[in-house]
A tleap script that builds the chain and sets N, CA, C and O, in Angstrom:
source leaprc.protein.ff14SB
mol = sequence {
  NMET THR ILE ASP ILE SER ALA LYS GLY MET
  ARG PHE ARG SER HIE ARG GLU TYR GLU LEU
  GLU ASP HIE LEU LYS ILE ALA PHE THR ASP
  ALA THR SER ALA PRO TRP HIE GLY THR GLY
  GLU PHE LEU CYS LYS VAL VAL ARG VAL ALA
  PRO VAL PRO GLY SER ALA ALA LEU ASP VAL
  SER VAL CYS ARG VAL CGLU
}
set mol.1.N position { -46.000 43.551 -42.406 }
set mol.1.CA position { -46.248 43.911 -43.783 }
set mol.1.C position { -45.787 45.356 -43.991 }
set mol.1.O position { -46.246 46.260 -43.291 }
set mol.2.N position { -44.903 45.571 -44.927 }
set mol.2.CA position { -44.411 46.909 -45.239 }
set mol.2.C position { -45.455 47.673 -46.039 }
set mol.2.O position { -45.999 47.165 -47.020 }
set mol.3.N position { -45.726 48.901 -45.608 }
set mol.3.CA position { -46.705 49.750 -46.276 }
set mol.3.C position { -46.018 50.805 -47.132 }
set mol.3.O position { -46.447 51.083 -48.252 }
set mol.4.N position { -44.950 51.388 -46.601 }
set mol.4.CA position { -44.275 52.499 -47.267 }
set mol.4.C position { -42.806 52.468 -46.859 }
set mol.4.O position { -42.481 52.116 -45.725 }
set mol.5.N position { -41.927 52.831 -47.774 }
set mol.5.CA position { -40.500 52.860 -47.448 }
set mol.5.C position { -39.848 54.033 -48.169 }
set mol.5.O position { -40.202 54.354 -49.303 }
set mol.6.N position { -38.890 54.668 -47.496 }
set mol.6.CA position { -38.141 55.779 -48.083 }
set mol.6.C position { -36.667 55.564 -47.770 }
set mol.6.O position { -36.289 54.555 -47.175 }
set mol.7.N position { -35.847 56.514 -48.171 }
set mol.7.CA position { -34.406 56.394 -47.933 }
set mol.7.C position { -34.054 56.438 -46.445 }
set mol.7.O position { -33.023 55.901 -46.040 }
set mol.8.N position { -34.889 57.065 -45.638 }
set mol.8.CA position { -34.578 57.243 -44.218 }
set mol.8.C position { -35.474 56.460 -43.259 }
set mol.8.O position { -35.206 56.426 -42.058 }
set mol.9.N position { -36.535 55.830 -43.773 }
set mol.9.CA position { -37.426 55.133 -42.859 }
set mol.9.C position { -38.434 54.250 -43.560 }
set mol.9.O position { -38.416 54.083 -44.779 }
set mol.10.N position { -39.315 53.692 -42.747 }
set mol.10.CA position { -40.360 52.849 -43.305 }
set mol.10.C position { -41.558 52.816 -42.371 }
set mol.10.O position { -41.461 53.145 -41.189 }
set mol.11.N position { -42.692 52.408 -42.934 }
set mol.11.CA position { -43.916 52.217 -42.157 }
set mol.11.C position { -44.390 50.802 -42.434 }
set mol.11.O position { -44.435 50.359 -43.581 }
set mol.12.N position { -44.743 50.098 -41.362 }
set mol.12.CA position { -45.218 48.736 -41.524 }
set mol.12.C position { -46.386 48.476 -40.589 }
set mol.12.O position { -46.586 49.195 -39.610 }
set mol.13.N position { -47.152 47.446 -40.900 }
set mol.13.CA position { -48.316 47.063 -40.097 }
set mol.13.C position { -47.949 45.827 -39.291 }
set mol.13.O position { -47.338 44.889 -39.803 }
set mol.14.N position { -48.335 45.845 -38.014 }
set mol.14.CA position { -47.962 44.751 -37.124 }
set mol.14.C position { -49.028 44.535 -36.062 }
set mol.14.O position { -49.760 45.459 -35.706 }
set mol.15.N position { -49.109 43.318 -35.564 }
set mol.15.CA position { -49.955 43.025 -34.413 }
set mol.15.C position { -49.136 43.065 -33.124 }
set mol.15.O position { -49.687 42.955 -32.029 }
set mol.16.N position { -47.839 43.219 -33.259 }
set mol.16.CA position { -46.950 43.346 -32.105 }
set mol.16.C position { -46.994 44.787 -31.611 }
set mol.16.O position { -47.080 45.717 -32.412 }
set mol.17.N position { -46.934 44.974 -30.302 }
set mol.17.CA position { -46.970 46.322 -29.739 }
set mol.17.C position { -45.569 46.912 -29.666 }
set mol.17.O position { -44.623 46.251 -29.237 }
set mol.18.N position { -45.451 48.165 -30.091 }
set mol.18.CA position { -44.201 48.908 -30.032 }
set mol.18.C position { -44.461 50.214 -29.307 }
set mol.18.O position { -45.580 50.727 -29.314 }
set mol.19.N position { -43.427 50.746 -28.685 }
set mol.19.CA position { -43.495 52.027 -27.991 }
set mol.19.C position { -42.615 53.032 -28.730 }
set mol.19.O position { -41.657 52.650 -29.402 }
set mol.20.N position { -42.946 54.319 -28.602 }
set mol.20.CA position { -42.089 55.361 -29.167 }
set mol.20.C position { -40.690 55.232 -28.589 }
set mol.20.O position { -40.524 54.925 -27.409 }
set mol.21.N position { -39.698 55.466 -29.413 }
set mol.21.CA position { -38.287 55.409 -29.057 }
set mol.21.C position { -37.717 53.990 -28.968 }
set mol.21.O position { -36.515 53.830 -28.753 }
set mol.22.N position { -38.564 52.944 -29.130 }
set mol.22.CA position { -38.026 51.577 -29.185 }
set mol.22.C position { -37.026 51.498 -30.327 }
set mol.22.O position { -37.198 52.153 -31.355 }
set mol.23.N position { -35.992 50.704 -30.149 }
set mol.23.CA position { -35.012 50.474 -31.208 }
set mol.23.C position { -35.237 49.085 -31.794 }
set mol.23.O position { -35.423 48.110 -31.066 }
set mol.24.N position { -35.217 49.014 -33.123 }
set mol.24.CA position { -35.418 47.770 -33.851 }
set mol.24.C position { -34.259 47.552 -34.804 }
set mol.24.O position { -33.650 48.510 -35.280 }
set mol.25.N position { -33.959 46.312 -35.078 }
set mol.25.CA position { -33.017 45.970 -36.132 }
set mol.25.C position { -33.839 45.385 -37.272 }
set mol.25.O position { -34.567 44.409 -37.092 }
set mol.26.N position { -33.713 45.992 -38.445 }
set mol.26.CA position { -34.480 45.568 -39.610 }
set mol.26.C position { -33.526 44.988 -40.642 }
set mol.26.O position { -32.492 45.575 -40.958 }
set mol.27.N position { -33.897 43.822 -41.159 }
set mol.27.CA position { -33.112 43.176 -42.208 }
set mol.27.C position { -34.069 42.817 -43.350 }
set mol.27.O position { -35.241 42.516 -43.122 }
set mol.28.N position { -33.562 42.853 -44.555 }
set mol.28.CA position { -34.354 42.507 -45.725 }
set mol.28.C position { -33.983 41.105 -46.188 }
set mol.28.O position { -32.813 40.724 -46.170 }
set mol.29.N position { -34.979 40.349 -46.596 }
set mol.29.CA position { -34.763 38.965 -47.002 }
set mol.29.C position { -33.778 38.871 -48.160 }
set mol.29.O position { -32.878 38.031 -48.149 }
set mol.30.N position { -33.946 39.725 -49.150 }
set mol.30.CA position { -33.081 39.710 -50.327 }
set mol.30.C position { -32.258 40.990 -50.352 }
set mol.30.O position { -32.745 42.035 -50.785 }
set mol.31.N position { -31.021 40.915 -49.895 }
set mol.31.CA position { -30.163 42.105 -49.798 }
set mol.31.C position { -29.914 42.754 -51.160 }
set mol.31.O position { -29.683 43.962 -51.226 }
set mol.32.N position { -29.957 41.987 -52.238 }
set mol.32.CA position { -29.681 42.555 -53.566 }
set mol.32.C position { -30.792 43.478 -54.043 }
set mol.32.O position { -30.542 44.384 -54.838 }
set mol.33.N position { -32.012 43.263 -53.572 }
set mol.33.CA position { -33.115 44.138 -53.984 }
set mol.33.C position { -33.615 45.007 -52.827 }
set mol.33.O position { -34.679 45.617 -52.925 }
set mol.34.N position { -32.855 45.063 -51.739 }
set mol.34.CA position { -33.240 45.864 -50.577 }
set mol.34.C position { -33.265 47.346 -50.943 }
set mol.34.O position { -32.410 47.805 -51.700 }
set mol.35.N position { -34.226 48.098 -50.420 }
set mol.35.CA position { -34.328 49.524 -50.739 }
set mol.35.C position { -33.266 50.372 -50.047 }
set mol.35.O position { -33.045 51.517 -50.443 }
set mol.36.N position { -32.610 49.840 -49.030 }
set mol.36.CA position { -31.551 50.573 -48.328 }
set mol.36.C position { -30.198 49.980 -48.696 }
set mol.36.O position { -30.045 48.761 -48.772 }
set mol.37.N position { -29.223 50.846 -48.922 }
set mol.37.CA position { -27.888 50.393 -49.286 }
set mol.37.C position { -27.166 49.883 -48.047 }
set mol.37.O position { -27.284 50.454 -46.963 }
set mol.38.N position { -26.434 48.824 -48.221 }
set mol.38.CA position { -25.710 48.209 -47.123 }
set mol.38.C position { -26.138 46.764 -46.997 }
set mol.38.O position { -26.999 46.290 -47.739 }
set mol.39.N position { -25.536 46.074 -46.059 }
set mol.39.CA position { -25.868 44.672 -45.858 }
set mol.39.C position { -26.169 44.425 -44.393 }
set mol.39.O position { -25.792 45.211 -43.524 }
set mol.40.N position { -26.837 43.348 -44.138 }
set mol.40.CA position { -27.124 42.962 -42.761 }
set mol.40.C position { -28.324 43.673 -42.193 }
set mol.40.O position { -29.324 43.886 -42.879 }
set mol.41.N position { -28.213 44.041 -40.924 }
set mol.41.CA position { -29.323 44.663 -40.204 }
set mol.41.C position { -29.138 46.174 -40.129 }
set mol.41.O position { -28.016 46.679 -40.094 }
set mol.42.N position { -30.268 46.884 -40.106 }
set mol.42.CA position { -30.258 48.339 -40.013 }
set mol.42.C position { -30.915 48.729 -38.697 }
set mol.42.O position { -32.036 48.306 -38.414 }
set mol.43.N position { -30.232 49.526 -37.896 }
set mol.43.CA position { -30.785 49.988 -36.633 }
set mol.43.C position { -31.778 51.117 -36.906 }
set mol.43.O position { -31.472 52.075 -37.616 }
set mol.44.N position { -32.969 50.984 -36.330 }
set mol.44.CA position { -34.041 51.964 -36.526 }
set mol.44.C position { -34.677 52.313 -35.195 }
set mol.44.O position { -34.571 51.563 -34.225 }
set mol.45.N position { -35.350 53.479 -35.158 }
set mol.45.CA position { -36.051 53.929 -33.959 }
set mol.45.C position { -37.518 54.157 -34.292 }
set mol.45.O position { -37.841 54.741 -35.327 }
set mol.46.N position { -38.406 53.695 -33.414 }
set mol.46.CA position { -39.846 53.887 -33.604 }
set mol.46.C position { -40.172 55.357 -33.355 }
set mol.46.O position { -39.860 55.899 -32.295 }
set mol.47.N position { -40.809 56.004 -34.349 }
set mol.47.CA position { -41.145 57.422 -34.233 }
set mol.47.C position { -42.653 57.675 -34.223 }
set mol.47.O position { -43.102 58.774 -33.900 }
set mol.48.N position { -43.441 56.634 -34.584 }
set mol.48.CA position { -44.897 56.797 -34.586 }
set mol.48.C position { -45.552 55.430 -34.513 }
set mol.48.O position { -45.120 54.482 -35.168 }
set mol.49.N position { -46.606 55.343 -33.703 }
set mol.49.CA position { -47.418 54.133 -33.613 }
set mol.49.C position { -48.878 54.582 -33.687 }
set mol.49.O position { -49.322 55.391 -32.873 }
set mol.50.N position { -49.620 54.059 -34.660 }
set mol.50.CA position { -51.012 54.470 -34.853 }
set mol.50.C position { -51.905 53.240 -34.985 }
set mol.50.O position { -51.579 52.309 -35.722 }
set mol.51.N position { -53.027 53.236 -34.275 }
set mol.51.CA position { -53.957 52.109 -34.417 }
set mol.51.C position { -54.591 52.108 -35.805 }
set mol.51.O position { -54.806 53.161 -36.405 }
set mol.52.N position { -54.885 50.914 -36.301 }
set mol.52.CA position { -55.587 50.761 -37.573 }
set mol.52.C position { -57.073 50.660 -37.247 }
set mol.52.O position { -57.478 49.738 -36.538 }
set mol.53.N position { -57.897 51.581 -37.745 }
set mol.53.CA position { -59.336 51.542 -37.434 }
set mol.53.C position { -59.968 50.194 -37.772 }
set mol.53.O position { -59.746 49.646 -38.852 }
set mol.54.N position { -60.757 49.668 -36.837 }
set mol.54.CA position { -61.454 48.410 -37.056 }
set mol.54.C position { -60.583 47.176 -36.988 }
set mol.54.O position { -60.988 46.103 -37.436 }
set mol.55.N position { -59.372 47.318 -36.424 }
set mol.55.CA position { -58.425 46.205 -36.384 }
set mol.55.C position { -57.615 46.251 -35.095 }
set mol.55.O position { -57.535 47.288 -34.436 }
set mol.56.N position { -57.023 45.129 -34.747 }
set mol.56.CA position { -56.113 45.087 -33.600 }
set mol.56.C position { -54.685 45.439 -34.022 }
set mol.56.O position { -53.782 45.504 -33.187 }
set mol.57.N position { -54.489 45.666 -35.323 }
set mol.57.CA position { -53.156 45.961 -35.849 }
set mol.57.C position { -52.749 47.404 -35.578 }
set mol.57.O position { -53.579 48.263 -35.277 }
set mol.58.N position { -51.444 47.642 -35.695 }
set mol.58.CA position { -50.870 48.978 -35.536 }
set mol.58.C position { -50.035 49.306 -36.768 }
set mol.58.O position { -49.378 48.432 -37.332 }
set mol.59.N position { -50.065 50.569 -37.180 }
set mol.59.CA position { -49.128 51.062 -38.196 }
set mol.59.C position { -47.951 51.663 -37.446 }
set mol.59.O position { -48.121 52.576 -36.638 }
set mol.60.N position { -46.765 51.152 -37.715 }
set mol.60.CA position { -45.557 51.554 -37.001 }
set mol.60.C position { -44.612 52.243 -37.981 }
set mol.60.O position { -44.292 51.695 -39.036 }
set mol.61.N position { -44.167 53.451 -37.623 }
set mol.61.CA position { -43.205 54.182 -38.450 }
set mol.61.C position { -41.867 54.223 -37.741 }
set mol.61.O position { -41.788 54.509 -36.546 }
set mol.62.N position { -40.809 53.930 -38.499 }
set mol.62.CA position { -39.460 53.954 -37.933 }
set mol.62.C position { -38.566 54.807 -38.819 }
set mol.62.O position { -38.824 54.962 -40.012 }
set mol.63.N position { -37.511 55.358 -38.227 }
set mol.63.CA position { -36.492 56.037 -39.023 }
set mol.63.C position { -35.160 55.375 -38.731 }
set mol.63.O position { -34.920 54.880 -37.629 }
set mol.64.N position { -34.304 55.375 -39.731 }
set mol.64.CA position { -32.979 54.757 -39.580 }
set mol.64.C position { -32.132 55.576 -38.630 }
set mol.64.O position { -32.193 56.805 -38.620 }
set mol.65.N position { -31.349 54.884 -37.839 }
set mol.65.CA position { -30.394 55.524 -36.932 }
set mol.65.C position { -29.027 55.382 -37.590 }
set mol.65.O position { -28.548 54.269 -37.812 }
set mol.66.N position { -28.422 56.480 -37.892 }
set mol.66.CA position { -27.108 56.452 -38.578 }
set mol.66.C position { -25.994 56.326 -37.580 }
set mol.66.O position { -24.824 56.287 -37.961 }
savepdb mol mol.pdb
quit
C-alpha cells in the first residue's frame, strides 16, 4: 500500500521484509496516471525501513536510482 510519493521516491507499507540498500523494481498498474514519468519499471533503492507500532507491517522508503 503506497503511503506517500514524490518525484524522487516513495513510501509504502508492506509485510515483506526489506533491508537497507536492497534494490527494487517498481511498476505502476496504469502507466498513464503514474506519478513518475516514463514507462515500465523504475529501479529504486531502499533507504529506510521502520516498524509500524502495534503491527507486523513495515513502512519502507525508497528513492529512484537514475
